[in-house]
C-alpha positions in Angstrom: 105.6 132.6 102.2 103.2 130.9 104.5 104.1 127.5 106.0 101.9 125.5 108.4 104.2 123.8 110.8 102.4 121.5 113.2 103.9 121.0 116.6 104.0 117.3 117.1 103.7 115.7 120.5 106.5 113.7 122.1 109.5 112.7 120.0 107.7 112.8 116.6 109.0 115.4 114.1 106.8 118.4 113.2 104.6 118.1 110.2 105.4 120.8 107.6 103.2 121.9 104.7 104.7 124.0 102.0 102.5 126.9 101.1 105.1 128.9 99.3 103.7 130.9 96.4 100.1 130.3 97.4 97.6 133.1 98.0 94.8 132.0 100.4 92.5 134.5 98.8 92.4 132.5 95.6 90.1 129.5 95.5 92.5 127.4 93.5 95.4 128.1 95.9 93.2 127.3 98.9 92.3 124.0 97.3 96.0 123.3 96.6 96.9 123.9 100.3 93.9 121.8 101.5 95.3 118.9 99.4 98.8 119.4 100.6 97.6 119.4 104.2 95.6 116.2 103.6 98.6 114.5 102.0 101.0 115.6 104.7 98.6 114.5 107.4 98.2 111.1 105.9 101.9 110.6 105.4 102.8 111.9 108.9 100.2 109.7 110.6 101.4 106.6 108.6 104.7 106.9 110.5 103.8 108.6 113.8 100.2 107.8 114.6 101.1 105.9 117.8 102.6 109.1 119.2 99.5 111.2 118.6 96.6 108.8 119.0 97.9 105.7 121.0 94.5 104.5 122.0 93.1 104.8 118.4 95.9 102.9 116.5 93.4 101.1 114.3 91.8 104.4 113.2 94.2 106.4 111.1 91.4 109.0 110.4 91.6 110.1 114.0 95.2 111.1 113.7 94.8 112.6 110.2 91.8 114.7 111.3 93.8 116.0 114.3 96.8 116.9 112.2 94.6 118.6 109.6 93.1 120.6 112.5 96.5 121.6 113.9 97.8 122.6 110.5 94.7 124.8 109.9 95.2 126.6 113.2 98.9 127.2 112.5 97.9 129.5 109.7 98.0 133.2 110.8 94.4 134.4 111.5 94.3 136.7 108.5 95.3 133.8 106.2 92.9 131.4 107.9 90.0 133.8 107.2 91.0 134.0 103.5 91.4 130.2 103.4 87.8 129.8 104.7 86.4 132.4 102.3 88.1 130.7 99.4 86.5 127.3 100.4 89.7 125.7 101.7 88.3 124.8 105.1 85.3 123.1 103.4 87.6 121.1 101.2 89.8 120.2 104.1 86.8 118.9 106.0 85.8 116.6 103.1 88.8 114.4 103.5 
């Protein structure tokens, strides 16, 4: 099982993304994870945006982009490479 847990700043809870049962080497699974990261980022930022991006409160995309970046870098390097090869990073950057 692979789980991307993002260390949140301050008193905000970590953002967790369930990657159980997904294989980053498969295009479909990489797309599923990219979608889950996007959804988790949007939901986390809706509640905790002021903690992460206090000077950009009117711009939710700033928080969401940062949380997507953090989730991506929480993947182990070998899984990150597979995620990129399967097109997951490209999909993640489209959001």
